[in-house]
C-alpha positions in Angstrom: 0.0 0.0 0.0 2.8 2.4 0.9 4.7 1.6 -2.2 1.6 2.1 -4.3 1.0 5.4 -2.7 4.6 6.5 -3.3 4.5 5.5 -6.9 1.2 7.4 -7.3 2.6 10.5 -5.6 5.7 10.4 -8.0 3.4 9.9 -10.9 1.3 12.9 -9.9 4.4 15.0 -9.5 5.8 14.1 -12.9 2.3 14.5 -14.5 1.9 17.9 -12.9 5.3 19.0 -14.2 4.4 17.7 -17.6 1.1 19.6 -17.7 2.7 22.8 -16.3 5.3 22.7 -19.0 2.7 22.0 -21.6 0.6 24.9 -20.4 3.6 27.2 -20.4 4.6 26.1 -23.9 1.0 26.5 -25.1 0.8 30.0 -23.5 4.2 31.0 -24.9 3.2 29.8 -28.4 -0.1 31.7 -28.2 1.7 34.8 -27.1 4.3 34.4 -29.8 1.6 34.0 -32.4 -0.2 37.1 -31.1 3.0 39.1 -31.2 3.8 37.9 -34.7 0.3 38.7 -35.9 0.5 42.2 -34.4 3.8 42.7 -36.0 2.5 41.6 -39.3 -0.5 43.8 -39.1 1.6 46.7 -38.0 4.0 46.1 -40.9 1.1 45.8 -43.3 -0.5 48.9 -41.9 2.8 50.8 -42.2 3.1 49.6 -45.8 -0.5 50.7 -46.6 -0.3 54.2 -47.9 -2.0 56.6 -50.2 -0.4 58.4 -53.1 -1.6 60.2 -56.2 -1.3 63.2 -58.4 -1.7 66.9 -57.6 -2.5 69.8 -59.9 -2.4 73.4 -58.9 -3.5 76.6 -60.7 -2.8 80.0 -59.2 -5.7 82.4 -59.1 -5.0 86.0 -60.4 -5.0 88.6 -57.7 -5.8 86.1 -55.0 -3.9 84.4 -52.1 -5.7 81.2 -53.0 -4.9 78.5 -55.5 -7.1 75.8 -57.0 -5.8 72.4 -55.9 -6.9 69.1 -57.5 -6.0 65.7 -56.2 -6.3 62.3 -58.0 -6.0 59.1 -56.0 -7.3 55.6 -55.5 -9.5 54.6 -52.6 -11.3 51.5 -51.4 -11.4 49.2 -54.4 -8.4 47.0 -55.2 -6.9 47.7 -58.5 -7.5 45.1 -61.3 -5.5 44.6 -64.5 -6.4 47.4 -66.9 -7.8 49.7 -64.3 -6.7 53.3 -64.1 -4.3 54.2 -61.3 -7.0 56.5 -59.9 -10.7 56.2 -59.2 -11.3 59.3 -57.2 -10.5 63.0 -57.4 -11.3 66.2 -55.4 -10.8 69.9 -56.1 -10.9 72.9 -53.8 -9.5 76.3 -53.2 -6.8 76.7 -50.5 -4.7 79.5 -49.2 -1.1 79.4 -50.4 0.0 79.8 -46.8 -1.2 76.2 -46.2 1.2 74.8 -48.7 4.4 74.7 -46.6 7.6 75.1 -48.6 6.0 76.5 -51.7 6.9 80.1 -52.4 5.3 82.7 -54.7 8.5 82.8 -56.7 8.3 79.1 -57.4 4.7 79.3 -58.3 5.1 82.1 -60.8 8.6 81.1 -62.1 8.7 82.0 -65.8 11.5 79.4 -66.5 9.9 76.7 -64.4 11.5 74.5 -61.8 11.2 71.5 -59.4 9.2 72.0 -56.2 8.7 70.1 -52.9 6.1 71.2 -50.4 3.6 69.8 -47.8 -0.1 70.1 -47.1 -0.3 69.6 -43.4 -3.7 68.7 -41.9 -4.6 67.4 -38.4 -5.2 63.9 -39.8 -1.9 63.7 -41.7 0.5 65.2 -44.2 0.6 65.2 -48.0 4.2 65.3 -49.2 4.2 66.8 -52.7 6.8 67.1 -55.3 6.6 68.1 -59.0 7.1 71.1 -61.3 5.7 74.7 -61.4 5.8 77.3 -64.2 3.8 80.5 -64.7 1.3 79.7 -62.0 0.6 76.1 -63.1 2.0 73.1 -61.4 1.6 69.3 -61.2 3.3 66.3 -59.6 2.8 63.5 -57.2 2.1 63.2 -53.5 2.4 60.6 -50.7 0.3 60.7 -47.6 1.5 60.0 -44.1 -1.1 59.6 -41.3 -0.8 61.6 -38.1 -0.6 59.3 -35.0 -1.4 62.2 -32.7 -4.7 62.7 -34.5 -5.7 59.1 -33.9 -4.8 59.5 -30.2 -7.0 62.6 -29.9 -9.8 60.7 -31.6 -9.4 57.9 -29.0 -9.7 60.5 -26.2 -13.1 61.5 -27.6 -14.3 57.9 -27.8 -13.6 57.1 -31.4 -12.0 53.9 -32.7 -8.7 54.0 -34.5 -9.2 55.2 -38.0 -8.0 53.2 -41.0 -5.4 54.7 -43.2 -8.1 55.4 -45.8 -10.2 57.3 -43.2 -7.1 59.2 -42.1 -6.4 60.1 -45.7 -10.0 61.2 -46.5 -10.3 63.3 -43.4 -6.9 65.0 -44.2 -7.9 65.7 -47.9 -11.3 67.0 -47.0 -10.3 69.1 -44.0 -11.9 67.1 -41.1 -9.8 68.5 -38.3 -10.1 68.6 -34.5 -11.7 72.0 -34.5 -14.6 70.5 -36.5 -14.9 67.5 -34.3 -14.8 69.6 -31.2 -17.4 72.0 -32.5 -19.8 69.1 -33.1 -19.2 67.9 -29.6 -19.6 71.4 -28.0 -22.9 72.0 -29.7 -24.4 68.8 -28.4 -24.6 66.8 -31.6 -24.9 63.1 -31.5 -21.4 61.8 -31.8 -20.9 60.8 -35.4 -19.1 57.6 -36.4 -15.8 57.8 -38.2 -17.5 57.1 -41.5 -19.9 60.0 -40.7 -16.9 62.3 -40.1 -15.5 61.2 -43.4 -18.9 61.9 -45.1 -19.0 65.4 -43.5 -15.7 66.1 -45.1 -16.4 64.7 -48.5 -19.8 66.5 -48.6 -18.4 69.9 -47.6 -19.5 70.3 -44.0 -17.0 72.8 -42.5 -16.7 74.2 -39.0 -17.7 77.7 -40.1 -20.9 76.3 -41.5 -21.8 74.7 -38.2 -20.9 77.8 -36.2 -22.9 80.2 -38.3 -25.9 77.9 -38.4 -25.9 78.1 -34.6 -25.6 81.9 -34.7 -28.7 81.9 -37.1 -30.7 80.0 -34.4 -30.3 76.5 -35.7 -29.5 74.0 -32.9 -29.3 70.7 -34.8 -28.4 67.4 -33.3 -27.7 65.2 -36.3 -24.7 65.5 -38.6 -26.7 63.7 -41.2 -29.0 66.8 -41.4 -25.9 69.0 -41.9 -24.8 66.7 -44.8 -28.3 66.9 -46.3 -28.3 70.7 -46.1 -25.0 71.0 -47.9 -25.9 68.3 -50.5 -29.1 70.1 -51.4 -27.5 73.5 -51.6 -28.9 75.1 -48.5 -26.0 77.4 -47.8 -25.5 80.1 -45.2 -26.2 82.8 -47.7 -29.6 81.3 -48.6 -30.5 81.0 -44.9 -29.5 84.6 -44.2 -31.3 86.0 -47.3 -34.5 84.2 -46.3 -34.2 85.6 -42.8 -33.9 89.1 -44.3 -37.1 88.5 -46.2 -39.1 87.5 -43.1 -38.4 83.7 -43.2 -36.5 83.2 -39.9 -35.9 79.8 -38.2 -37.5 77.9 -41.1 -37.4 74.1 -40.4 -34.5 72.5 -42.2 -36.8 70.1 -44.2 -38.7 73.2 -45.6 -35.5 74.9 -46.5 -34.3 71.8 -48.4 -37.6 71.4 -50.2 -37.6 75.1 -51.2 -34.1 74.9 -52.7 -34.9 71.6 -54.4 -37.8 73.2 -56.2 -36.0 76.3 -57.2 -37.4 78.8 -54.8 -34.5 81.3 -54.8 -34.3 84.3 -52.5 -34.4 86.5 -55.7 -37.8 84.9 -56.6 -39.2 85.5 -53.2 -38.0 89.1 -53.4 -39.8 89.6 -56.7 -43.0 88.0 -55.4 -43.0 90.4 -52.5 -42.2 93.4 -54.8 -45.2 92.4 -56.9 -47.4 92.9 -53.8 -47.9 89.4 -52.6 -46.4 89.8 -49.2 -45.0 87.0 -47.2 -46.4 83.9 -48.8 -45.9 80.5 -47.2 -42.9 78.6 -48.6 -45.2 75.8 -49.6 -47.1 78.3 -51.8 -43.9 79.6 -53.3 -42.9 76.0 -54.1 -46.3 75.4 -55.9 -45.8 78.5 -57.9 -42.4 77.5 -59.2 -43.5 73.9 -59.8 -46.3 75.2 -62.1 -44.1 77.6 -64.0 -44.9 80.8 -62.2 -41.5 82.4 -62.1 -40.3 86.0 -61.7 -40.5 86.8 -65.4 -44.1 85.4 -65.5 -45.2 87.7 -62.7 -43.5 90.8 -64.1 -44.9 90.3 -67.6 -48.4 89.8 -66.2 -48.1 92.9 -64.2 -47.1 94.9 -67.3 -50.2 93.6 -69.0 -52.4 94.8 -66.2 -52.8 91.5 -64.3 -51.6 92.5 -60.9 -51.9 90.8 -57.5 -53.8 87.8 -58.8 -54.3 85.0 -56.3 -51.8 82.1 -56.3 -54.5 79.8 -57.7 -55.2 82.2 -60.6 -51.5 82.4 -61.4 -51.2 78.6 -61.4 -54.2 78.2 -63.6 -52.9 80.6 -66.2 -49.6 78.8 -66.3 -51.1 75.3 -66.3 -53.5 76.0 -69.1 -51.0 77.9 -71.4 -52.8 81.2 -70.9 -49.7 83.1 -69.8 -48.3 86.5 -70.8 -47.5 85.5 -74.4 -51.0 84.3 -75.0 -52.5 87.5 -73.5 -50.2 89.6 -75.6 -51.4 87.9 -78.8 -55.0 88.5 -77.8 -54.3 92.1 -77.1 -52.8 92.7 -80.5 -56.1 91.4 -81.9 -58.1 93.9 -79.8 -59.1 91.8 -76.9 -58.1 93.8 -73.8 -58.4 92.9 -70.1 -59.8 89.5 -70.7 -60.8 87.9 -67.3 -58.6 85.1 -66.0 -61.4 82.5 -66.2 -62.2 83.4 -69.8 -58.5 83.3 -70.7 -58.3 79.7 -69.3 -61.5 78.7 -71.2 -60.1 80.1 -74.4 -56.9 78.3 -74.1 -58.6 75.0 -73.1 -60.8 75.2 -76.2 -57.9 75.9 -78.5 -58.8 79.4 -79.4 -55.4 80.7 -80.5 -54.5 84.0 -82.2 -53.9 82.0 -85.4 -57.5 80.5 -85.2 -59.0 84.0 -84.6 -57.1 85.4 -87.6 -58.4 82.5 -89.8 -61.9 83.1 -88.7 -61.6 86.8 -89.5 -60.1 86.1 -92.9 -63.3 84.2 -93.8 -65.5 87.3 -93.1 -66.4 86.7 -89.5 -65.4 90.1 -88.3 -65.9 91.5 -84.8 -66.8 88.2 -83.2 -66.7 88.0 -79.4 -64.4 85.6 -77.6 -67.3 83.5 -76.6 -68.4 83.2 -80.2 -64.8 82.2 -81.1 -65.1 79.4 -78.6 -68.4 78.4 -80.2 -66.9 78.3 -83.6 -63.8 76.4 -82.5 -65.9 73.7 -80.7 -67.7 73.1 -84.0 -64.5 73.0 -86.1 -65.3 76.1 -88.0 -62.2 78.1 -88.9 -62.8 78.8 -92.6 
C-alpha cells in the first residue's frame, strides 16, 4: 500500500510538471503567435499608404490656389484599371502649402518644387514642377498618430489609413470634431466624419448655423443641407425676407424646387407679401416664375391669387397668350375666360383664320363656339 502510494505520488508529481510545462509552452506559443500577428498587421499597416497626383492653378490677384488631387481609394486595382478612381478639387490659401513660395509658383522658367499640405489627420508630401502659376506632380500621404490619439480620447475607434487620408484631404480637423461635440450633436461615427468632409460640411458652416438660431443634433442633417445647396447665404437671405428659423426640411424642399431668394423678393415686390414657402414651391413647380409675374403685371394683371397664377400657367394662358389676344383687340380678358379660351384651342392663329373668312368683330365666346364646331374657314 505504501509503495503504491509512493508511486502514485511520484506519478502525480511528474504528470503535474508535464502539464505545467505544456501549459507554459502553449501559452508561450499563443503569445508568440499574437505578437507575430500584431507585428505583421503593424507592418502591413505601415506599408499601406496613399499616393496620387496633384494639380495646382494659381488664381489671379488672389492668395488662393485651385488644388486638385487624384487618387485611388477602397477598391483594389485590377489589371487594366486606371491608377486613380477618385478626385477632389478645392481652393486653398497658399500659406497652407508649406515650402511652396510665390517665386516658385510664378517662375517663368519653371522648376522643381517640394512642399507639404499639413492637416490634423496627416500630411501630403508633394513634389513636382511649377511654371507661370501652373504646377503638377505626385504626393504621398502620411497619417498623423497624434490625430488618432486625440480621436481615441473622444471615444472614437482607431481610423483606418483610408479614413485618415480622406479626413486629411477634406479638412476634417479637430476643430470641426470639437465644435460638433460642443454644440451637443450626437457623436458621429468615423464614417460620418469622413462623409461630413467629402460632402463639404465645415466648421464655419456649423458655427454660423448656430448663430442663425439652428440647434441641430444630427450630422446627417448637416450633410443633407450642404448636399441640397442650403447654404448660409440662402438662410441669411430668407431671414432678411421674413423667413426666420425655417425648419430644415422646408429649406431643403424650397431649394430643391428652385425657390430662390431672388424669386421671393420679386414675389414680395409684386405685392404678394410673405407667402408660405409651400405656396412659393407650388408657384415655381407650375411655371410661375419672376418673369411670368413681371410680364403679367405689365399687361395689367396684378396681384392675382396664387390659384389664378397657377391656372394661367397650367392652361397655357400666360403673358405670351395674353399679348397675342391684345394685338387682336381683346383687352383685359378675365382670368377665367383666358383659361377657357386656351382650353378650347382658341389661339391667335385661329382667330385670324376666322376673321379672314369674313367673321369680323366676333366676341371671344363666339370664337369658342366656332372652335368647338370645327369652324375656322
